[in-house]
Each structure stands twice: as C-alpha cells, then as structure tokens.
N, C-alpha and C positions, 0 to 999 in steps of 0.2 A: 337567393333573396328576390322578392318581387313586390310590386306595389299592389295593394288590395283596396277595395272600395267598401266603405262602411255603409250599410243600408238598414232598413227596418228589420230585415231577417237576421242580421248578425250583430247588431249594435249592443245587445245586452251581454254578449259574451266576449266582445272585442274591446281592447283598450282604445282610448282616443288621444293618446300621446301627451296632452297637456298635463294631466294629473296622473302620475304613474305609480305613486306609492300605494301600498296595501293597507296603510293605517286608516282609521275611521275618518279622519279629516279629508284625506285625499280621495277616498271613496265617495264622500259626500260631494266634493268638488266635481268629480267625474260624472256623478249622477245629474247634477244641475246642468252640465254641458250636454249630456245625452238627452235630457228632457227637451232642451232647446232645439237640439238637432232633429229629434223626432217631429217636432212641430214644424220644422222648416223643410223637411224632405219634399213635401208636396209643393213647395215654392221653388223647387229646383236646386236645393242645396246639395252639393257634392263634397264628400270628405274622403280623401284617399291617403293612405299611409303605407310605410314600409312594413312588411310582415315580420318585424323584429321589435323587441321591446326597446324603444328609444323614441326620441322626438324627431321624427322624419315624416312630415305630412303637409298636405295642401288642402285648403278649404275654399270653395268658390261657388258662385251662383249667378244667374242672370242679373244684370245691373238693375232691372226694374224692381227686383225683390231684394236687392242687396242691403245689408245692414250697415250702410254707409250713406252719408248725406250727399249723394251725387245724382246727377241727371244724365240719362243717356238711353240709347236703344240699340238692339242687336249687338250687345257687348257682354262678355263674360267678366264678372268682377271677382278678382281674387281677394278674399278676406285675409288670408294668412298663408304664407309658405315658409316653412321652418325646417331647417336641418341643423342638428347640433351634436355635440359630443364626438364619439369615435366615427360617426358616419360622415363627418365633414370632409370635403376634399375628394369624395368618391364619385362625384357627378350626380348625386341624387337630386339636388336642386333643379338641375337642367331636365332630368327625367320627369320630375313632378310638373315642371312648367310645360313640358311637351304633352303631358296628360291633359292639361287644361286646354292647350291649343287644339289637340285632337278632338276633344269634346265640343269645343266651340265650333270648329269646322263641321262636325257631324250634325250640329243643330242649325247650321246655316247662319251662324253669327259672323259679324264682320270685324271683330276685334276683341282685345282683352284690355282690362284696366286694373290699376292697383293704386292704393294710397300709400305714399312714402314721405320722405322728408328731405330737406336740402342737405343736411348732414346726417350721418348714421345715428339713429337713436334706438334705445330699447323698445321692444314691442312693435316696432315698425319694420317692414321688410326693407332689405338693403337696396337702395337706389342703384348702386353700381352694378349689381347683378342684373337688374332688369334693363338698364341702359345697354349693357353688354349684349343682351338678347334682342335688341331692336326697339325697346320702349323709348318714348320721349315724353317730356313734360307738356301737358296740354292745358293745365290750369293750376292755380295755387290758392291757398287759403292761409291767413295769418294764424300763428306767427311763423310757422316753418313747414307747413304741409304742402305736398305736391301731389297732383294727380297725373299718373303716367298712363300712356295708352300704347298698345301695339296694334296697328292696323293689319287686318288680314285681307281686307278688300279696299280698293281705291276710293269707294264712295262712302266710307265710314264717316258718320257725323261724330265729331269729337265730344266726349262727355265733359261735364263741368260740375264743380261744387255748387251746392245750393246757396242762394244769396244769404240765407240766414246764418250760415257758418262763416261767412266773411265779415260779419259785423265785429267790430273791435270794442264795442261798448254795449255789453249785455244788460238789459234791465233786470235787476235783482232786488228783492226785498230783504235779503239776508247777507251776512258777510261772505259766507262761502256757499258754493253749490257743487255737488257731485252728481254727475249723470253717468249711468252705467247700464249695461245689458248683461244678460247671462250667456252671451256668445262666448265670453271668457269664463271659465269655471271658477276663477278665484275672486271675481269682482264683488259679489254680494257680501261675503264675510269681511273682506278687506275694507270695503266702503263703510260698513257698519263700524269697524274698528277705527277708521280714520275720522269719521264724523263724530264719534264719541270723544275722540282725542281733541278735536277742534272745540267742542263744547267745553271740555275741561279747561281749555285756555281762555274761556270767557267769550267766545265768538258764537254768533248765530249761524245755523247751517240748514240748507235745504238738500234733501236727497231725492233725486229724480230717477227712478228706475224706468227705463225705456223698454216696454214689453211688446212693442209692435214695430213693424217696418215704418209705418207712418210716423210714429214718435221719433224714431232714430233719424229719419230724413228731415224732420222739421225742428227737432229739439236737441239732437246729438251734437257732439263736437265733430270736427273734421275727421277725427279718428273713428268716431261712431261708438266704439266699445266703451270708452271711458273719457270723461272730461272733468277737470278740476279748475274751478273758477274762484276768483277772489275780487270782491268789489266791482263786479261787472267785467273783469278781465280774465281771459283764458290764461291759465298758468301752465298746465301740462296735460298730456295724454298718458303719462307714466303713472302706474300704480305705485305710490311710495310705500316704503316700509314704515312701521311706527317710528323707528329711529330717524328715518329720513324726514318724516313730517315734523317731528319734534325739533329737528335742526332747522328746518325751513321756518317754522313758527317762531323760534327763538331769534332768528335773524330779522324776521318781520317786526317783532316787538322791540328790537334794538333801534329801528329806524325812527 
C-alpha cells in the first residue's frame, strides 16, 4: 500500500475518498468535489490518499489560497486529514502529515496550520493528534474553534483568524443562514434539504454559497466549509441530518 497524489491527469479515474458509493447520488457528490478540485489545482491544492478503497486522505494548500478564513504567509494549510475504518491505528495519519511537512519544506514554507476545536467534534481534525506532533494553538474564534500551527522555521509569523469570523453578533435579515462551499461533496444537496426544512417550520432562511476564496475568507464560518447561523449567532459547523435538524428546531420552538 502506498500514498498517491490526485492530479489533473488521474482525477477522472480515481476516487476521492469522501463519497465512495457507486450509486447515482454518491457519484454526483464525487463529481461536485472533483469539479472544485480541478478549479483549485492551479492555486496549489494537493490531495493525497491511500491507494486503497477507503477514507484515508489529506487535503492541503498554501494558506494564501486556503478555503479557510485565516491570514498568514509561508504556511501550508491543512484542509482535512482523515483516516477511518480498518485503516485506523496503522500509522497512516502520521504518514499523511509527513507528506504535508515534506511538501512544505520543498516549497520553502515555514510552517503548517490547521483549524480544529477545543474538544473533539465531527468534521474537524482531532486536536490531540496535531498537538502530539508538535502543533500548538496560536489563535481562537468563537464559539470553539482553534487555529493550530507547526513551526518549521524559527522566524515563522503566526497565522490568525480573520476579524470577521470572531464577531459574535452577525447582521442578518433572515432567521437562519447557511453558508457552504463545494469543498465538501455533500454540502449542496444537504443545505438545500435543511433550508427547505427550516422554511417548512415557518422560518425565513438565507443560503449563501461561497464559490471563491475571497468569499470564504470574508463571509465563511471559522470552519470555512459550512456555517449554520440563527438570529445572528453561529450555531454549528456540523452538517445536521434531517432528523437532527427537526430535533433542534423542536427544542427551539419549546423555548
């Protein structure tokens, strides 16, 4: 088994780990992700995965072009590092991280960064893993986000979250707001489902698809990929199931 790199030349014939099913829906999810990736290769996007059918991959790019609302320079930003299923416990997470470190050094970059959380949460990389490998917290954003950095050179300038994502009272003209990108293959269809469900409960909603780095860095949540807001407050970065949203809305209406 070995780690391979997905590029323009092989992306159409290789799977991209997130959506693995052969059914029509998963194929559509995968294509949305691949379209996004093809657009970002020229901005330095790198996607590497295990040459097996499973969820073992890392995605990263230079921080200046990263789809995260962060500021920095000479840093490689990790979007996602994921190892699951039967491949856990075999050292693949460390091997993938070493791939990022090697690429950063080869490009003369001075460090790595990743967005995580104070406590382990779905869809966010595990803070404990990165701390174990020398990362430390260099900035935070409410309500629970942390920006971790791994210096490769002593003169690294620490990155930080943009001021916009540290605001705790967002101006909104609707009850709910969903922001999302196609960086995650599941977002578009699920956001449509969730927004329709919110309307069914009698609320107003704004759906904001962030289709450029500039929009993500100025309008995205600290997570970047997805943000769920209510009455000007950030609720979660987690993509809820329909059942989960109904439960959340029911509790809201009980208040």
